[in-house]
N, C-alpha and C positions, 0 to 999 in steps of 0.2 A: 479616120485620126480619134483616136480616141482624147478625153480633152486629168490630165492630169493636178492636182493640187493642194501644195507641198509649199513650205516657207524654207528661205536660204540664210543665214546665221549676216552677217556681215562686222567682221568689229570693228570699231572707228570710236574716240569717243564724241562726247556728245559734241551736238554741231547749230550750231544758230541758223533763222529757219534761214534766210540769204543759200548758207554751202544747200541746207535743204533739196533747197531750188534747183541748185546745180548737179546736185547729186542722183534729183529728176531726170531733168535733163543729159545727160549726161547716160544711165541708164536708160532711157528711151532710146536714145540716142544711137546707141551697142544692143540692140533692137529685146531689151523690156518692158516694151509698152503693152502685156499681159501681168503686171505688176504690179500691185500697191505698198509703199512701201508706208512699214509701222516703226513706232522707238522700238527698241527693246532695251533690255536691261546692260545689252554686252557689246549695242552698238545700234547698226538697224535691221530691221526684220524687209525681206522685200514677200508679199501674199502672192503669191504666179497660182494664176489658174492657165494654165498651159497647152497648147496639143500641139504634140507627135504621133506617129504610128509604134510605141512605149512610152513603160516609165520611166527604160534609162533614161533613153535619145532625149528625154522630159527634159530630167535633174540637167544627166551631159549641156543642151546644151544652154540653158538656163549658167549655170558658173559661165561658162563660159563667153555668155553674152555680158557678168556679172566681171570679171576675167579682162575682162577688152575694154571698157569701163573705168578701171582701172582701178579695181575693191580687188579684195584678200575677200575668200570666203571658208568660213571657215567650219562650218558643219549643215545641214542644208535635216530643217527636223517632219514630219509627216502623219500623221491622224494613224494609229491605226486603218481604223476604215476608209479611206484613201490607202492606199495596198493596192496593190491587180492584185487579184487571186489568180 
């Protein structure tokens, strides 16, 4: 397995500190323990370093986990050098 780095943008209005903690718990319980949460102009960004058999598998499993936690994904951002060749 390889490690893949990418960000997933989750749109939402500005949230309180308690709501951030709730989001952290919900995402962690859904399997996103390999992501850190950051503020983003559109809501929150989840910065992943996910181990998977392929880049596609890493992306799809992250989206699945986020949606299981009750959030909607608007897009995925990847640094050019992180894209496997």
